[in-house]
C-alpha angles and dihedrals in degrees: 000000000000119000123230118217123203108181125214113254092223131020121233093202092108090067093062123094099213091184091063107037119164122190120283097348100117131046130204127245098262143040135191121236132187131168133211123211137146092014100307143081116244122229110283126248129207106210140163113291111254150104123319127193124251132176121246086242093062100143095221091060088060105032104024099232090167137123132182145180137206128208136151144235118208133200111218142151092290096047130259121343138178118223115229094324095167091058091056093048091048088055090048089059092048090052089047092055091053093052099042093252119144118256123251127221102254096204093051095043092049090051091051092046089054090051090052093051092046091052091052097034092130086067092064102102120237102212119095110251092038130092145162109268113213119206119190114181138170128202137178107260100191120121111227144099113240137092101261138104118278117241093210127058142179127214120201133178119198128175133211133189106232144183128195117342095216120050088225088062117204093350129111116283127213120235135188132191113251103239109219098358126103131198104201141349132212108283093023134102099282096117094046123085097231132139092243090073092052095044089057090055098052100085096044089047092051091049090049092051091051087057092051100262127127098213147356124260104218123219126198119283097230106050101009090225111089118086113234115165143309130257098276104007148039114254135223132190128202107219113176106313094336130095106211127196134162117268123246101259102147098273100082133053114260093234120208090212088048089056090045092054093047092051093045096046093048090050086058090054094253122145113246120183123192098199142126113274132170136228086241090059090052093049091047091049089051092052090048093050091245098112104092103171146321135213143177125236126208145133094253099050100017093205122009115187115221115222103174139016125194123199130170094344095313129094139200128206119217123214091345090301090294133116110278123233095246092048089052094045093050093046092048093047098046095045091045088057092045093052095042096248093123130035117265102235092169099055092241101137127072115203118218 
């Protein structure tokens, strides 16, 4: 399908303070839109970013038939690159299947996404540590009240110049377990990137922040023992000579950065185990001096060192509350590849 491009009459880029970017506060001049009806996707349109009308009966406002993705474009020495875009679009299709949303052609969508980024390439920030965040999302666009799948859908891609995800930057974050709250259960939506998962996390996250923590460390829904992931990232612990992370069993998001870290660490000859492990095992390892460090992995923050974890009124400090050596090494290596400072021996970056 050919793509139609309607350019904005005036750019808003002059209103952006690129020296003080937050995360998700500014949006680029254009967005991509495509609609699905009668069993097929219509030709896409790149148009000026802005409001669009919906009816109060829009089914997705009532029943949350929505999925989304998040990936990044980086400006480095070799120009602008995308980091593992195909992996993100593959996950978009997996989320779509779980929520009864029609699949998209990955090759075509990637080509259109590239055209969108090229059109707004001036919005890709120049400072290291910044990037252009890319948000594709699809929602049911039918207008009705009733718990059923929509038969019409809309896909949009918007982009946003961003800085650090956490206000603390690349410094250790503090996590706490959520008490009686759960994120996802076996057979649920845990592996899909859908707003329902994030809505369920809002109250526990707010309660954690009131106690001085940045995020929640989620435990399994059945036994409330097994570590799964954090609010906006997968998590990994270094116990002895083993990097441990939860397996992909349908209750956690299959993170692209998680996969990147696993591949990278194994290429360095490090032992990585995707296995169930409990909060009690982590506490015991800490008491025994075997818990070396822990970190989160995610598109937004890349690597987020974990400095403290609180559970049932007790807390443990990791690596003296400082960034661990593996966390630093992984962050440095991945960002060096993203910004073109080191060769991409894995084929992860796509040059525009």
